[in-house]
C-alpha positions in Angstrom: 16.1 9.3 14.9 18.8 9.8 17.6 20.3 12.8 15.9 16.9 14.4 15.6 16.3 13.8 19.4 19.7 15.3 20.2 18.7 18.6 18.6 15.6 19.0 20.8 16.6 17.4 24.1 18.3 19.3 26.8 21.7 18.2 28.2 20.2 16.2 31.1 17.8 14.4 28.9 20.5 13.5 26.4 22.7 12.2 29.2 19.8 10.1 30.5 19.1 8.7 27.0 22.8 7.8 26.5 22.8 5.8 29.7 19.5 4.2 29.0 20.6 3.2 25.5 23.9 1.7 26.8 21.9 -0.3 29.3 19.6 -1.7 26.6 22.5 -2.5 24.4 24.4 -4.3 27.2 21.3 -6.3 28.1 20.9 -7.3 24.4 24.5 -8.5 24.3 24.1 -10.5 27.5 20.9 -12.1 26.3 22.5 -13.0 23.0 25.3 -14.7 24.8 22.9 -16.7 27.0 20.9 -17.9 24.1 23.9 -19.2 22.2 23.2 -22.9 21.4 19.5 -22.6 22.3 17.0 -23.8 19.7 15.3 -21.2 17.6 11.9 -22.0 19.2 13.3 -21.0 22.5 15.1 -17.9 21.3 12.5 -15.8 19.6 14.8 -12.7 19.8 18.2 -11.8 21.2 16.6 -9.9 24.1 13.8 -12.3 24.7 13.2 -12.7 28.4 13.7 -16.2 29.9 10.5 -18.3 29.5 8.7 -15.7 27.4 6.2 -17.1 24.9 5.9 -15.5 21.5 2.5 -14.5 20.2 0.5 -14.9 23.4 -2.6 -12.7 23.3 -3.0 -10.0 25.9 -5.4 -11.2 28.7 -4.5 -14.9 28.3 -1.5 -16.7 29.9 1.1 -14.0 30.2 4.7 -14.4 29.1 7.0 -15.3 32.0 8.8 -12.2 33.3 12.4 -12.3 34.4 13.0 -12.6 38.1 14.2 -9.0 38.1 13.0 -6.4 35.6 15.9 -5.3 33.4 17.0 -1.8 34.1 16.4 -0.7 30.5 12.7 -1.6 30.8 12.5 0.7 33.8 14.1 3.4 31.7 11.5 2.7 29.0 8.7 3.5 31.5 10.2 6.7 32.7 11.0 8.1 29.2 8.1 10.5 29.3 9.3 12.1 32.5 12.9 12.3 31.4 12.4 13.4 27.7 9.0 15.0 27.9 5.8 13.7 26.4 6.5 15.1 22.9 9.7 13.0 22.6 8.9 9.9 24.7 7.8 7.8 21.7 11.1 8.4 19.9 13.1 7.6 23.0 11.2 4.4 23.7 11.6 3.3 20.1 15.4 3.8 20.4 15.5 1.7 23.6 13.4 -1.1 22.1 15.7 -1.3 19.1 18.9 -1.1 21.2 17.6 -4.0 23.3 16.6 -6.0 20.3 13.3 -6.7 22.1 11.7 -10.0 21.0 8.0 -10.8 20.8 7.7 -12.0 24.4 9.4 -8.9 25.8 7.3 -6.6 23.7 4.1 -8.4 24.8 5.0 -8.1 28.4 5.9 -4.4 28.1 2.6 -3.8 26.1 0.5 -5.5 28.7 2.0 -3.7 31.6 2.3 -0.3 30.0 0.2 2.9 29.7 -1.4 3.8 26.4 1.6 5.9 25.4 4.0 3.0 26.2 1.7 0.6 24.2 1.8 3.0 21.3 5.6 2.9 21.2 5.5 -0.9 21.2 3.1 -1.0 18.3 5.2 1.4 16.3 8.3 -0.7 16.9 6.8 -3.9 15.4 7.8 -3.5 11.8 11.5 -3.5 12.6 11.6 -5.9 15.6 9.2 -8.7 14.6 9.7 -10.1 11.1 6.7 -12.5 11.2 3.1 -12.5 12.4 3.8 -13.4 16.0 2.9 -10.0 17.4 -0.5 -9.9 15.7 -2.2 -10.4 19.1 -1.0 -6.9 20.1 -2.4 -5.4 16.9 -5.7 -7.1 17.5 -5.9 -6.0 21.1 -5.3 -2.3 20.1 -8.0 -2.5 17.5 -10.5 -3.7 20.1 -10.1 -0.5 22.0 -11.7 2.9 21.4 -8.4 4.7 22.0 -7.9 6.4 18.7 -4.1 6.8 19.4 -3.8 3.0 19.7 -6.0 2.3 16.7 -3.9 4.6 14.5 -0.6 3.1 15.7 -1.9 -0.4 15.2 -2.6 0.2 11.5 1.0 0.9 10.6 3.2 -1.2 8.2 3.1 -4.3 10.5 -0.7 -4.6 10.1 -0.5 -3.8 6.4 1.8 -6.8 6.0 0.4 -9.4 8.4 -3.3 -8.6 9.3 -5.8 -11.0 7.8 -8.0 -9.6 5.0 -11.3 -9.7 7.1 -9.6 -8.2 10.2 -8.0 -5.5 8.0 -11.3 -4.6 6.4 -12.9 -4.3 9.9 -10.1 -2.1 11.0 -10.6 0.3 8.1 -14.3 0.6 9.0 -13.4 1.2 12.6 -11.3 4.2 11.5 -14.4 5.5 9.8 -16.7 5.4 12.8 -14.1 6.4 15.4 -12.8 9.4 13.4 -9.3 8.1 12.8 -8.2 9.5 9.4 -7.7 6.8 6.9 -4.4 8.3 6.1 -3.2 6.5 9.2 -3.8 3.1 7.5 -0.5 2.0 6.0 -0.7 0.3 2.6 -4.4 1.4 2.2 -4.3 1.9 -1.6 -2.5 -1.4 -2.2 -4.7 -3.5 0.0 -8.0 -1.8 -0.9 -7.4 -2.2 -4.7 -10.1 -4.3 -6.3 -11.3 -5.5 -2.9 -15.0 -6.2 -3.7 -15.8 -7.3 -0.2 -14.4 -4.1 1.3 -16.5 -2.2 -1.2 -19.6 -4.1 -0.2 -19.0 -3.4 3.5 -18.4 0.3 2.8 -21.6 0.4 0.8 -23.6 -1.3 3.6 -22.2 1.1 6.2 -23.1 4.1 4.0 -26.6 2.8 3.5 -27.1 2.3 7.2 -25.9 5.8 8.0 -28.2 7.3 5.3 -31.2 5.3 6.3 -30.7 6.4 9.9 -30.5 10.1 8.8 -26.8 10.4 9.7 -23.9 11.8 7.7 -21.6 9.5 5.9 -17.9 10.1 6.7 -16.1 11.7 3.8 -13.2 9.3 4.1 -15.6 6.4 3.2 -15.9 7.6 -0.3 -12.1 8.0 -0.5 -11.7 4.3 0.4 -14.5 3.2 -1.8 -12.8 4.9 -4.8 -9.7 2.9 -4.1 -11.6 -0.3 -4.3 -13.3 0.7 -7.6 -13.5 4.3 -8.8 -16.8 3.5 -10.6 -18.3 2.2 -7.4 -17.7 5.5 -5.6 -19.0 7.5 -8.6 -22.0 5.3 -8.9 -23.0 5.9 -5.3 -23.1 9.6 -6.0 -20.9 10.7 -3.1 -22.3 13.9 -1.6 -20.3 17.1 -1.6 -18.8 17.9 1.8 -20.8 20.5 3.8 -17.8 22.5 4.8 -16.0 25.0 2.7 -12.6 23.3 3.1 -13.6 20.0 1.4 -13.2 18.0 4.6 -15.6 15.4 6.0 -18.5 16.7 8.0 -17.5 17.4 11.6 -19.2 17.4 15.0 -19.7 20.3 17.3 -16.2 19.9 18.7 -14.7 20.3 15.2 -13.6 16.6 15.1 -14.8 14.1 12.6 -18.0 12.4 13.6 -17.3 9.1 15.4 -19.6 6.1 16.0 -19.0 2.6 17.4 -20.4 -0.7 16.2 -21.0 -3.8 18.2 -19.9 -4.6 21.7 -16.5 -5.7 20.6 -15.8 -2.3 19.0 -15.6 -3.7 15.5 -17.3 -2.1 12.5 -20.9 -3.1 11.9 -21.9 -5.1 8.8 -25.5 -5.4 7.7 -27.7 -7.6 5.6 -29.7 -6.0 2.9 -33.2 -5.2 4.0 -35.7 -2.5 4.3 -35.4 -1.8 8.1 -33.0 0.9 9.1 -30.6 0.0 11.9 -30.7 1.7 15.3 -28.4 4.7 15.5 -24.8 3.7 16.5 -23.7 5.1 19.9 -20.7 7.4 19.9 -17.6 5.8 21.4 -15.6 7.0 24.4 -12.3 8.1 23.1 -9.3 9.1 25.1 -9.0 12.9 25.5 -5.4 13.1 26.6 -2.2 11.3 27.3 -1.9 9.3 30.5 0.4 10.9 33.0 3.8 9.5 32.3 5.5 7.7 35.1 
């Protein structure tokens, strides 16, 4: 990743990244030295901030922050300005890896960060958090209607650790927010022979049809993964476009709808009454201005 960045960054940005990476590495070494002899429960990661609590959900009791914010965390926040928005994610991932950030540090940075900073944290989880301690960050991102965060949350970490029911709800959320299901890591593996997911997809398709609304084309792709005969049996309609893609709205994007007040996908009980049309979500239209 670093070599790729070096080919696209200017001299000043490369020098800044060198300094920021050195600061993160130095901080990790100092934290590792300080935690020598500390019990594993107190040392969740070599760069864990003093007093940080692993696995604390955003919005509840926050992990204790160090008295002074480490310099490398300040560099993390300014990566967009120094490296440009197109390369900020990669630069931030490098800093998190260099700092060996633990769950408490990642949680604090996520809670305090912009959407782009949160996305970088989510993308770092597979390499930095070996167990399920960071699931509260995934769950928080999936409660939003920011499609960038939803897509980032459904990477390899969620594929490994997200509970079956929550994972199914996340797949449905992709369908009604317009996040391509290609963003869901491990989709084919986790969807295979999942009868409950097939039922939920069928209920959602029936709700859309009964309400006179188009069914997202990706729904039939996922349904075919659960059971090819199920998708064929439902008689998936041919896409209306000439490119074979799912039907799109007037802005050229996939149609997006939200479910209940918590942003999770709707499930329905069988019955003759058609559900009320689902309101379209508010999705982010651009990156926050980088600090």
